[in-house]
N, C-alpha and C positions, 0 to 999 in steps of 0.2 A: 394445644396448638401444634400442628405438624409442619415442619420446615425442611428444606433441602440444604445440605451442606456440601461444599466442594471437598475433595480429599484433603487438601491442605487445611481447610477450616476444621474438618473432623479431627485432625491430629492436634489441634490447639485446644480442644475442649474435652471435658469428661462429665459423666453423670454426676449431678450434684452442684455443678458450677452455676453461679448466678449470671443472668443475662438481663438486658433491658430490651424490650420490644417497643419500637416507636411506630405509631400509626396515627395519622390525622392530627399531628401536633400533640399527641398524648404519649406518655411513656408508661409502660407496664413492666414492673419487675417480674422476673420469672426464674424458674430453676429448671435445668435440664434434667428430664426424667429418664429418657431412653435415647440411645444412639445406636442405630442399626449398623452392623459391621459390614454389610454388603451393599453396593450401590444399586440404585434402580437401573434396570437395563436400558430404559429409554432416556432418562435425564442424566444418568451417570452421577447423580447426587446421592448422598447418604441421608436417610430420613432421621430427623431429630424431633423428639417430642418435648415441648416446654410447657410446664404448668405455670399459668399466670396468676397473679394476685387479683383481688377484686376491685381495686381502684388504681387509677394512674397515680404514680408517686415516683420519687427519685429511685435510681437503680440500686440503692443500698438495701432496700427492703428484701426480706427473705421469705415472705409468705408464698405458699405453694397451693393455695386453695383454688378450687374451680370457680372462676369469676363469671359475672355477667358483664362483659367488657364492651359490648356493642360491636365487636369485630365480627366480620362475616366471612364465610368460607371463600377462599380465593382472593381475599383482600391482600394487597401488597403492603408488607411491613418491612421495617429494617430492624435487624437483630444486632445489638451491640454487645460484644464480649468484653467485659471490663479488662482494661490493660491493653486492649487491641488498639493499635495506632496504624492507620492505613493512609499513607501519603500517596496521592495519585490524582488522576483526573477522571471525571465522568464524561463519557462520550457516547453518542448514539452507536449502537452495536453495528449498524451498517457501515460505519467508517473504519471498522477494523478489518484489515485484509488478512488473507490466509493462503499460504502456499505450502501447507504442511505444518507451519508454525504461525500463530497469529502475530501480526505486526501492524504498525502505523507508520506514516511518513511525517516527519517534523521538519521545520526549516531551521537550519544551522548555517550562519554566515551566508545566507542567500542561496543555499543549496538544499536539495531534498536529502534527508538522512533517514534511513530505515531504523526504526526502534522496535524491539520486541514488545508485545502487548501482553502483560501478565494480568490475567483476569482475577479479580478479587471478589467482586460482588456484582450480581445482575439485579436490576430492578426495572421491570417492564421492558422498554426497548433501550435502556441505558446500561452501560457496564463501567465499573470502576476499574481502571487499569493502573498498575503501579510501575515504577521505573521511569515515569515521565513527570517532570516537575510542573506544578500549577503555573499557568502563564506561558507555557511552551506553545509556540505557534505550530498547529497541526494542520496538515493538508487534508482537506475533506473532499471538496468537489474535484472530480477528475483524478482522484488518487490512484485508481486502477491503471491509469496510463503513465504514472510517474515511475521513474527508475532512480536508484541511488545515484546521487551526484548531479541530477538534473538541476539547472538553474531555476529559481522560483521568483516570480514577480507577483505581488499581491496588492490588493487595495483593501483598506480598512472598511469594514461594513458601516453603513450609515443608517441601518434599519433601526426603528424604535420598537 
């Protein structure tokens, strides 16, 4: 299985490390076989090849055989690197603003506050950003019109 890593992620792993690949509620243990040292010119990610074991199991397994997993090319999976702890929030990528540095606006004491958005993981149209605590009130609608220190009035959503 081939996956793309950010530069930061690439620096946290090495060939031979065990990982867990999560897909469709199943977990496949795997071992990193190859990490390419140069980024893809289009995605700017570093290609990593992971060998999966043949059956879903806890991440402690070390089997590296070629499996019949039922996974398909292009399927979205989550790769968990043991020991990795990512505290952050998942947001739709369209809510992350960029003026040379990615950022979001959150509400602090009733005012808009600019927060850097540190990308950790991309999954489809969502991104995990760190540096923002879960439960933080984030400005989404109209965020492009907001400026640091603007007063913010909001209504809690009643959608089901």
